[in-house]
KOLTORTI-617872 format. One record per residue (C-alpha): residue number from 1; x, y, z negated. Coordinates in steps of 0.5 Angstrom, whole numbers. Each point is the difference from the previous one (the first is absolute). Example, Ala and Ser with C-alpha at 12.3 -4.5 7.8 and 13.67 -1.06 7.14 Angstrom:
2
(1 (25 -9 -16))
(2 (2 7 2))
! end
This chain:
760
(1 (-29 -140 -189))
(2 (4 -6 3))
(3 (0 -3 -7))
(4 (-7 1 -1))
(5 (-2 -3 6))
(6 (4 -6 -1))
(7 (-4 -1 -7))
(8 (-7 1 4))
(9 (2 -5 5))
(10 (2 -5 -6))
(11 (-7 1 -3))
(12 (-4 0 7))
(13 (4 -5 3))
(14 (0 3 7))
(15 (-2 6 3))
(16 (1 -4 7))
(17 (5 2 6))
(18 (2 8 0))
(19 (-3 1 7))
(20 (-7 -1 3))
(21 (-3 -7 0))
(22 (2 -4 6))
(23 (-5 -3 4))
(24 (0 -8 0))
(25 (6 0 -5))
(26 (2 -8 -1))
(27 (-3 -3 -7))
(28 (3 -7 1))
(29 (4 -2 -6))
(30 (4 -6 -3))
(31 (1 -3 -7))
(32 (6 2 -3))
(33 (1 -6 -3))
(34 (-3 -6 5))
(35 (1 5 6))
(36 (-6 -3 2))
(37 (-5 5 4))
(38 (-5 3 -4))
(39 (-7 1 2))
(40 (-2 8 1))
(41 (-7 2 -1))
(42 (-2 7 0))
(43 (-5 3 -4))
(44 (-2 6 -5))
(45 (2 1 -7))
(46 (-6 2 -5))
(47 (4 1 -6))
(48 (-1 7 0))
(49 (-5 4 5))
(50 (6 2 5))
(51 (-1 -6 4))
(52 (7 -1 2))
(53 (1 -5 6))
(54 (4 -6 -3))
(55 (3 -7 3))
(56 (-1 -6 -4))
(57 (5 -5 1))
(58 (-1 -8 -2))
(59 (5 -5 0))
(60 (-5 -6 1))
(61 (-6 1 -4))
(62 (4 4 -5))
(63 (-1 8 0))
(64 (8 2 -1))
(65 (0 7 2))
(66 (-4 7 1))
(67 (3 5 4))
(68 (-2 7 3))
(69 (-2 -1 8))
(70 (5 4 4))
(71 (-5 2 5))
(72 (-6 3 -4))
(73 (-1 7 1))
(74 (-1 2 -7))
(75 (5 -4 -4))
(76 (5 -1 5))
(77 (3 -6 -3))
(78 (0 3 -7))
(79 (-3 -4 -6))
(80 (0 1 -7))
(81 (1 -4 -6))
(82 (-8 -1 -1))
(83 (0 -3 7))
(84 (6 -5 -1))
(85 (-3 -2 -6))
(86 (-6 -3 4))
(87 (4 -6 -1))
(88 (-1 0 -7))
(89 (-8 1 1))
(90 (-1 -6 4))
(91 (5 -5 -3))
(92 (-2 2 -7))
(93 (-1 -6 -5))
(94 (-5 3 -4))
(95 (-5 2 6))
(96 (-7 -1 0))
(97 (-2 -5 4))
(98 (-7 -3 -1))
(99 (-6 3 -2))
(100 (-2 0 -8))
(101 (-6 1 -4))
(102 (1 3 -7))
(103 (-2 -5 -6))
(104 (-2 3 -6))
(105 (-1 7 -2))
(106 (3 5 5))
(107 (7 2 -1))
(108 (1 -7 -4))
(109 (5 -2 6))
(110 (-3 -7 1))
(111 (-1 -2 7))
(112 (-3 -5 4))
(113 (2 -2 7))
(114 (-6 1 5))
(115 (-1 -1 7))
(116 (0 5 5))
(117 (-7 -2 2))
(118 (-2 1 -7))
(119 (3 7 0))
(120 (-4 2 6))
(121 (-6 -3 -2))
(122 (0 4 -6))
(123 (2 7 3))
(124 (-5 -1 6))
(125 (-6 -2 -5))
(126 (2 7 -4))
(127 (0 4 6))
(128 (-6 -3 3))
(129 (-4 1 -6))
(130 (2 8 -1))
(131 (-2 1 8))
(132 (-7 -3 -1))
(133 (-1 4 -6))
(134 (3 6 2))
(135 (5 0 -5))
(136 (6 0 5))
(137 (3 7 -4))
(138 (1 -5 -6))
(139 (6 -3 5))
(140 (6 3 -1))
(141 (6 -1 4))
(142 (7 2 -3))
(143 (5 0 6))
(144 (7 1 -1))
(145 (2 -2 7))
(146 (-4 2 7))
(147 (-2 -5 4))
(148 (-4 1 7))
(149 (-5 -6 -1))
(150 (-1 1 -8))
(151 (-2 7 3))
(152 (-5 -3 5))
(153 (-3 -4 -5))
(154 (-1 5 -5))
(155 (-3 4 5))
(156 (-5 -5 2))
(157 (-2 -1 -7))
(158 (-1 8 -1))
(159 (4 0 -6))
(160 (0 7 -3))
(161 (5 -1 -5))
(162 (7 -1 2))
(163 (7 1 -4))
(164 (5 1 5))
(165 (6 1 -3))
(166 (4 3 5))
(167 (-5 5 1))
(168 (0 1 -8))
(169 (7 1 0))
(170 (0 5 5))
(171 (-6 4 -2))
(172 (2 7 -2))
(173 (5 0 6))
(174 (-5 -3 5))
(175 (-5 5 -2))
(176 (4 6 1))
(177 (2 -2 7))
(178 (-6 -2 2))
(179 (-3 7 -2))
(180 (5 4 4))
(181 (1 -4 6))
(182 (-6 -5 0))
(183 (5 -6 0))
(184 (2 -4 -7))
(185 (7 -1 2))
(186 (5 4 4))
(187 (7 -3 3))
(188 (6 3 -3))
(189 (5 1 6))
(190 (6 1 -5))
(191 (5 -4 6))
(192 (-1 6 4))
(193 (0 6 -5))
(194 (6 4 -3))
(195 (-3 3 -6))
(196 (-4 -5 -5))
(197 (-3 2 -6))
(198 (-2 -6 -4))
(199 (-5 1 -6))
(200 (-1 -6 -4))
(201 (1 -6 5))
(202 (5 -5 0))
(203 (1 -3 7))
(204 (7 -3 -2))
(205 (-4 -5 -5))
(206 (-7 0 1))
(207 (-4 3 6))
(208 (-7 -2 4))
(209 (5 0 6))
(210 (6 -2 -4))
(211 (6 -3 4))
(212 (-2 4 6))
(213 (-1 7 -3))
(214 (7 -1 -4))
(215 (4 -3 6))
(216 (-2 7 4))
(217 (1 4 -6))
(218 (7 -3 -1))
(219 (2 1 7))
(220 (-3 7 1))
(221 (5 2 -6))
(222 (6 -4 3))
(223 (-1 2 7))
(224 (-4 6 1))
(225 (3 3 -7))
(226 (-7 1 -3))
(227 (-1 3 -7))
(228 (-4 -4 -5))
(229 (-2 4 -6))
(230 (-4 -4 -5))
(231 (-5 3 -6))
(232 (-1 -6 -5))
(233 (0 -1 -8))
(234 (5 -5 1))
(235 (6 -2 4))
(236 (-3 -5 4))
(237 (4 -4 6))
(238 (-2 6 5))
(239 (1 5 -5))
(240 (7 -3 -1))
(241 (2 0 7))
(242 (-3 7 2))
(243 (4 6 1))
(244 (-3 3 -6))
(245 (-5 -2 -6))
(246 (-4 4 -4))
(247 (-3 -3 -6))
(248 (-6 4 0))
(249 (-5 0 -6))
(250 (-6 -6 1))
(251 (-6 3 4))
(252 (3 7 2))
(253 (2 -2 7))
(254 (-6 4 3))
(255 (3 7 -3))
(256 (7 -1 3))
(257 (-3 -2 7))
(258 (-5 6 -1))
(259 (6 5 -1))
(260 (4 -3 6))
(261 (-6 2 4))
(262 (-1 7 -3))
(263 (7 1 2))
(264 (0 -2 7))
(265 (-7 4 1))
(266 (3 6 -3))
(267 (6 0 4))
(268 (-4 -1 6))
(269 (4 -7 2))
(270 (-7 -4 1))
(271 (-2 -2 6))
(272 (-6 5 1))
(273 (-2 -3 7))
(274 (-2 -7 -3))
(275 (-3 4 -7))
(276 (-5 4 5))
(277 (-1 -5 5))
(278 (0 -7 -4))
(279 (-2 2 -7))
(280 (-7 3 -3))
(281 (4 6 -3))
(282 (4 6 2))
(283 (7 2 -1))
(284 (-3 5 -5))
(285 (-5 -4 -3))
(286 (6 -5 -2))
(287 (5 5 -2))
(288 (-6 3 -5))
(289 (-1 -7 -2))
(290 (7 -2 -2))
(291 (2 7 -3))
(292 (-1 -2 -7))
(293 (5 -6 0))
(294 (7 4 0))
(295 (6 -4 -1))
(296 (1 2 -7))
(297 (-7 -2 -2))
(298 (2 -7 3))
(299 (7 0 -4))
(300 (-4 1 -6))
(301 (-5 -6 1))
(302 (5 -5 3))
(303 (7 2 -2))
(304 (2 0 7))
(305 (4 7 1))
(306 (-3 6 4))
(307 (6 1 4))
(308 (0 -8 2))
(309 (-7 1 2))
(310 (1 6 5))
(311 (6 -4 3))
(312 (-3 -6 1))
(313 (-6 4 3))
(314 (4 3 5))
(315 (3 -6 2))
(316 (-6 -4 1))
(317 (-3 6 5))
(318 (6 1 4))
(319 (4 -6 0))
(320 (-5 -4 4))
(321 (-2 -5 2))
(322 (-2 -1 -8))
(323 (-5 -4 -4))
(324 (-3 0 -7))
(325 (-2 -7 -2))
(326 (-3 -2 -7))
(327 (-2 -6 -4))
(328 (-3 -3 -6))
(329 (5 4 -4))
(330 (-4 6 1))
(331 (-7 -3 2))
(332 (-1 -5 -6))
(333 (-2 6 -5))
(334 (-7 4 -2))
(335 (3 5 5))
(336 (2 -5 5))
(337 (-4 2 6))
(338 (1 7 -1))
(339 (8 -1 0))
(340 (-1 -4 6))
(341 (-4 6 4))
(342 (5 5 -3))
(343 (6 -4 3))
(344 (-4 -1 7))
(345 (-1 7 0))
(346 (8 1 1))
(347 (-1 -5 7))
(348 (-6 4 2))
(349 (4 7 0))
(350 (6 -2 4))
(351 (-5 -4 5))
(352 (2 -7 -2))
(353 (-6 -3 3))
(354 (1 -5 6))
(355 (7 3 1))
(356 (7 -4 0))
(357 (3 0 -7))
(358 (-6 1 -3))
(359 (-7 -3 -1))
(360 (-4 -5 5))
(361 (-7 -3 0))
(362 (1 -8 0))
(363 (-1 -3 7))
(364 (-4 -5 1))
(365 (-1 -5 6))
(366 (-4 2 5))
(367 (-1 7 -3))
(368 (5 4 4))
(369 (-1 7 -2))
(370 (1 3 -7))
(371 (-7 3 0))
(372 (-4 -6 1))
(373 (-3 -3 -5))
(374 (2 -7 -2))
(375 (-4 -6 0))
(376 (-5 -1 -5))
(377 (2 -4 -6))
(378 (-3 -6 -2))
(379 (-2 2 -7))
(380 (-2 7 3))
(381 (-8 -2 -2))
(382 (2 -2 -7))
(383 (0 5 -6))
(384 (7 -1 -2))
(385 (1 2 -7))
(386 (7 -1 0))
(387 (0 0 -8))
(388 (2 -5 -5))
(389 (-5 -4 -4))
(390 (-2 5 -6))
(391 (-3 5 5))
(392 (-4 -5 4))
(393 (-2 -3 -7))
(394 (-2 7 -2))
(395 (-4 2 7))
(396 (-3 -7 1))
(397 (-1 -3 -6))
(398 (0 -7 2))
(399 (5 -5 3))
(400 (-2 -7 2))
(401 (6 -2 4))
(402 (7 3 0))
(403 (5 -2 5))
(404 (7 2 0))
(405 (5 -1 6))
(406 (7 1 -1))
(407 (-2 5 -6))
(408 (2 -1 -7))
(409 (-3 6 -4))
(410 (1 -3 -7))
(411 (7 1 1))
(412 (1 6 5))
(413 (-6 5 -1))
(414 (1 6 -5))
(415 (-2 -2 -7))
(416 (0 -7 2))
(417 (-2 -3 -6))
(418 (-7 3 0))
(419 (-1 -3 7))
(420 (2 -7 -3))
(421 (-6 1 -5))
(422 (-5 2 5))
(423 (2 -6 4))
(424 (0 -5 -6))
(425 (-7 2 -2))
(426 (-5 -4 4))
(427 (-5 5 -1))
(428 (4 5 4))
(429 (2 -5 5))
(430 (-4 -6 1))
(431 (4 -4 5))
(432 (8 2 1))
(433 (3 -3 6))
(434 (8 1 2))
(435 (4 -2 6))
(436 (7 1 0))
(437 (7 -4 0))
(438 (1 0 -7))
(439 (-4 -1 -6))
(440 (0 7 -2))
(441 (-2 4 -7))
(442 (-7 1 4))
(443 (0 -7 2))
(444 (0 -2 -7))
(445 (-7 3 -1))
(446 (-3 -3 6))
(447 (-5 -5 1))
(448 (3 -3 6))
(449 (7 1 3))
(450 (1 -1 7))
(451 (7 -1 3))
(452 (2 5 5))
(453 (4 -1 6))
(454 (6 4 1))
(455 (2 5 6))
(456 (4 -5 2))
(457 (-5 -6 1))
(458 (-6 3 4))
(459 (-2 4 6))
(460 (-2 8 0))
(461 (1 6 4))
(462 (2 7 -3))
(463 (0 7 4))
(464 (6 3 -3))
(465 (1 7 0))
(466 (5 2 5))
(467 (6 4 -2))
(468 (2 1 7))
(469 (-7 2 2))
(470 (-1 -6 5))
(471 (-6 -4 -3))
(472 (2 -7 -3))
(473 (-4 -7 -2))
(474 (4 -4 -4))
(475 (-2 -8 0))
(476 (1 -4 -6))
(477 (0 -8 1))
(478 (2 -6 -4))
(479 (7 -1 -1))
(480 (-1 -6 -5))
(481 (-5 -5 -1))
(482 (-6 1 -4))
(483 (-2 -7 0))
(484 (-1 -5 -6))
(485 (3 -7 1))
(486 (-7 -3 1))
(487 (-2 5 5))
(488 (7 0 3))
(489 (0 -7 2))
(490 (-7 1 3))
(491 (2 5 4))
(492 (1 -1 8))
(493 (6 5 0))
(494 (4 -4 -6))
(495 (5 -5 2))
(496 (2 -6 -5))
(497 (7 3 1))
(498 (-1 6 -4))
(499 (-1 -5 -7))
(500 (7 -2 1))
(501 (2 7 0))
(502 (3 1 -7))
(503 (-2 8 1))
(504 (-7 -2 1))
(505 (-5 3 -6))
(506 (-7 1 2))
(507 (-3 6 -3))
(508 (-6 -3 -3))
(509 (-7 3 1))
(510 (2 8 1))
(511 (-5 3 5))
(512 (0 6 4))
(513 (-5 5 -2))
(514 (-3 1 7))
(515 (-1 -8 0))
(516 (-4 1 -7))
(517 (-4 6 3))
(518 (-2 -4 6))
(519 (-2 -7 -4))
(520 (-4 5 -5))
(521 (-4 3 6))
(522 (-1 -7 3))
(523 (-4 -2 -6))
(524 (-3 7 -1))
(525 (-3 0 7))
(526 (-4 5 3))
(527 (3 7 2))
(528 (6 -2 -4))
(529 (2 -5 5))
(530 (-2 4 6))
(531 (5 5 -2))
(532 (6 -5 -1))
(533 (-1 -5 6))
(534 (7 -3 -1))
(535 (2 -7 -1))
(536 (7 2 -4))
(537 (5 6 -1))
(538 (4 -2 6))
(539 (-6 0 5))
(540 (-2 7 -3))
(541 (7 3 2))
(542 (0 -3 7))
(543 (-7 3 1))
(544 (2 7 -3))
(545 (6 0 4))
(546 (-3 -1 7))
(547 (-4 6 -1))
(548 (6 4 0))
(549 (4 -4 5))
(550 (-5 -1 5))
(551 (2 -5 6))
(552 (5 -5 -1))
(553 (-2 -1 -7))
(554 (3 -6 -2))
(555 (7 2 3))
(556 (-1 6 -4))
(557 (-1 -4 -6))
(558 (6 -4 1))
(559 (4 6 1))
(560 (-3 3 -7))
(561 (2 -7 -4))
(562 (7 0 3))
(563 (1 8 -1))
(564 (-4 0 -7))
(565 (-3 7 3))
(566 (-3 3 5))
(567 (1 8 3))
(568 (-6 4 3))
(569 (4 1 7))
(570 (-6 5 2))
(571 (3 5 -5))
(572 (5 4 4))
(573 (2 8 1))
(574 (-5 1 5))
(575 (-6 -2 -5))
(576 (3 2 -7))
(577 (2 7 -1))
(578 (5 -2 -6))
(579 (5 -3 5))
(580 (0 6 4))
(581 (6 5 -1))
(582 (-6 6 -1))
(583 (-7 -1 -3))
(584 (-6 3 2))
(585 (-3 3 -7))
(586 (-7 0 3))
(587 (-1 -7 0))
(588 (2 -1 -7))
(589 (-6 0 -5))
(590 (0 6 -5))
(591 (3 0 -7))
(592 (-5 2 -5))
(593 (4 3 -6))
(594 (-7 2 -3))
(595 (-4 -6 -3))
(596 (-7 -1 3))
(597 (-1 -5 -6))
(598 (4 2 -6))
(599 (-4 5 -3))
(600 (5 0 -6))
(601 (5 2 4))
(602 (-1 2 7))
(603 (7 3 1))
(604 (6 -3 -2))
(605 (3 2 -7))
(606 (4 -2 -6))
(607 (-4 -3 -6))
(608 (5 0 -6))
(609 (-2 -7 -4))
(610 (-2 2 -7))
(611 (2 -7 -3))
(612 (7 1 3))
(613 (1 6 -6))
(614 (4 -5 -5))
(615 (-1 2 -7))
(616 (5 -4 -4))
(617 (7 -1 2))
(618 (-1 -8 0))
(619 (-5 1 6))
(620 (1 -1 7))
(621 (-3 -1 7))
(622 (0 -8 2))
(623 (1 -1 7))
(624 (0 -7 3))
(625 (4 -2 6))
(626 (0 -6 5))
(627 (7 -3 2))
(628 (1 -4 7))
(629 (1 -6 -5))
(630 (-7 0 -3))
(631 (-7 0 3))
(632 (-4 -5 4))
(633 (3 -7 1))
(634 (6 2 -5))
(635 (-2 -2 -7))
(636 (2 -7 0))
(637 (6 1 5))
(638 (6 -3 -3))
(639 (5 4 5))
(640 (-4 7 -2))
(641 (0 -2 -8))
(642 (7 -2 0))
(643 (2 7 2))
(644 (-5 4 -3))
(645 (-3 -3 -6))
(646 (-2 5 -6))
(647 (-2 7 1))
(648 (3 5 -5))
(649 (-3 7 -2))
(650 (3 5 4))
(651 (2 6 -5))
(652 (4 7 1))
(653 (6 -1 -4))
(654 (1 7 -3))
(655 (-7 -1 -3))
(656 (1 -7 -2))
(657 (6 2 -4))
(658 (-4 6 -3))
(659 (-5 -6 -3))
(660 (6 -4 -2))
(661 (-1 -5 6))
(662 (5 -4 3))
(663 (1 -4 6))
(664 (-4 -7 -1))
(665 (-3 2 -6))
(666 (-7 -3 -1))
(667 (-6 5 0))
(668 (-7 0 -1))
(669 (-4 4 5))
(670 (-7 1 -2))
(671 (-6 3 4))
(672 (-7 1 -1))
(673 (-1 -7 3))
(674 (5 -4 -4))
(675 (7 -1 -1))
(676 (6 -3 3))
(677 (7 -2 -3))
(678 (6 1 5))
(679 (7 1 1))
(680 (3 7 2))
(681 (4 2 6))
(682 (3 7 -2))
(683 (2 4 6))
(684 (0 6 3))
(685 (-4 -2 6))
(686 (-7 2 -3))
(687 (-3 7 -1))
(688 (0 1 -8))
(689 (-7 0 -1))
(690 (-1 -7 4))
(691 (1 -7 -2))
(692 (-1 -6 6))
(693 (-1 -7 0))
(694 (0 -5 6))
(695 (-6 -3 2))
(696 (-1 -8 1))
(697 (3 -2 -7))
(698 (-3 -3 -6))
(699 (-4 -6 3))
(700 (-4 -5 -4))
(701 (-2 -4 5))
(702 (2 -2 8))
(703 (6 -4 -2))
(704 (6 -2 -4))
(705 (5 4 4))
(706 (-5 6 -1))
(707 (1 -1 -7))
(708 (7 -1 0))
(709 (0 -7 -3))
(710 (4 -6 2))
(711 (-4 -6 2))
(712 (1 -7 4))
(713 (-3 0 7))
(714 (2 -3 7))
(715 (4 6 1))
(716 (6 -1 -4))
(717 (2 8 -1))
(718 (-6 1 -5))
(719 (4 -4 -5))
(720 (6 5 1))
(721 (-4 7 -2))
(722 (5 3 -4))
(723 (-3 6 -1))
(724 (-6 -3 -4))
(725 (3 3 -7))
(726 (-2 7 2))
(727 (-7 -1 1))
(728 (-4 2 6))
(729 (-1 8 -2))
(730 (-7 3 -1))
(731 (-6 2 4))
(732 (0 8 0))
(733 (-8 -1 3))
(734 (-1 -2 -7))
(735 (1 7 -3))
(736 (-2 4 6))
(737 (-7 4 -1))
(738 (-5 -1 6))
(739 (-1 7 2))
(740 (-3 3 7))
(741 (2 6 4))
(742 (-7 3 0))
(743 (1 3 7))
(744 (3 -6 4))
(745 (-3 -6 -4))
(746 (7 -3 -1))
(747 (3 -3 -6))
(748 (5 5 -4))
(749 (4 -5 -3))
(750 (6 4 -1))
(751 (-3 5 -5))
(752 (0 -5 -6))
(753 (4 4 -6))
(754 (3 -5 -5))
(755 (4 0 -6))
(756 (7 -3 -1))
(757 (2 -2 -7))
(758 (7 -4 -1))
(759 (-1 -7 -3))
(760 (6 -2 -5))
! end
């Protein structure tokens, strides 16, 4: 265990201090070379959904280091490789810094630099025309990163079509949880748990609350002796550091959970009081529902031994507090929503809702009780599709303008080559706008490309889901300049002395999405400008916080900027039952085990996947996975690519030997959508019927670092790329089929069957 956690620390960089986050811990620092004091600016990382508090350190005007904020309640000083690599994102010599307009055919790669005024005029005119002619349904926004001002802007337009990537990626999970408890997410209190069953999630490498969850999980095991059991088709970082790993057959987690629930009910180990009072089924009804799912039946389907299922079920029900957690490994299937409902059932039968070491509703600022409804989302008035372009095209028929913000569907969607064909066809999409930090694969097909500010160059607020159940508001504030040289010289805040600083590098004309929305609103006018009465993003942040801070707003804002976050001090033991030693169950909402909307499966049940019944010896179920060294903002990161620059195909060693395939051999991987050629990694760390590929590789755009190519630039390191002869891996999304779970509506991206053929 000690060696395993040392490896995790090396990958995740730091989980922070071993105790609770200290208040007002010093964040000052000095340069290790010049011994000069470094300027410390607390802000919020946006390299992944976790939103960790970080400190940006500047030597003069140069960003030299990013560390975790030791005072932040969630990550408590911890930071991952993505967070540290934010320096690469800001200082990347291949960054997109000016608006571009295509010249020639779409996708030809020929560009002309244009002004922001031309870009604003073009986009605002198109939106105005759609509004006047009643065609606003033809405006599609593909949002890869949430932003409150973008949400307000879309709400003011009444845009019915939004592809929200954060929602889409978790659609099956959210559908299952929302149906049962009325909230699309729950906080997993792993830090106070004693027995943790992990079904298909990898918090030691990739999680929506990454460092915060991973840190608490590590401490629970070291300090409290918590036992962690992982079910996953491959030995992930979390599986490798669990007490036990079960290489379960893909898509069968649901029947394992149902069999465990059956054991608990049959042996009268369930929390009968919770079931009778807090769920819509009786104990007898639950016993009847679960009776068909015996441990022996689950063993035949999943490969997990019946004796282990019985033992783990008894431990889960008796070694409390306990919690069952799950992730994309079980939800990204055609039966993903059912898998999530089955695992959730384990929590309900032992009474794990609003219980220490179990599951909690997220706490939001100003909302003290778990049963209170959260404030209406800015997008609540919209009819959100949260699906890809294929479904929108089929339903809508016509797309006038497609706006992709920090979204790269041509690279990241299943069957992405089909998406590329859709976007390239001007009859399907009349006008394509992409806003990003780099010229991505989707950007290469755009009519206009807009340079986006990084999270270290602008203002913003984020309601962070608190892992300690005290509401948090994170602030994002500029750490480095966004100004072009010409604008910088005209700025009243600019001093000539900065030009003499050898580290001063103006960041061109990148703009925050919030300021783009405000400028478009001013040009569109009417009802749109009424809903966005702000001069800039900084004013929006100030006015939004004043509603939370009340009297002394200015002083509170200065404190917020100094700390990087704000904690709702109004939440305490008197107002929040979760912080008390005992909980009044009558104040918690009831759990709906029987669905009111899922007609196909009103009660949780296991659905075997026909496509997983392999017909040939060379057929396998393909699973893809995310690494802490890939993902948003990391594609062109020199630090990340030096560590992890090629994705090999994981293949069970015993099966590979039977097929005459050795480690590092090249194979062709073929699915119904296409084929890839990739080197093999033979290992015992994967189920015999599965193969696996890491996501985030095989880029054809973004930059030379993403393509593993040496090149000369202002960064001398780019000529030293030593891994250039290994290629840049393959993109598994090219061969993953686009399938949809009929119950939850989310993607079944881990259900593609592939054929493996050894190449001579």
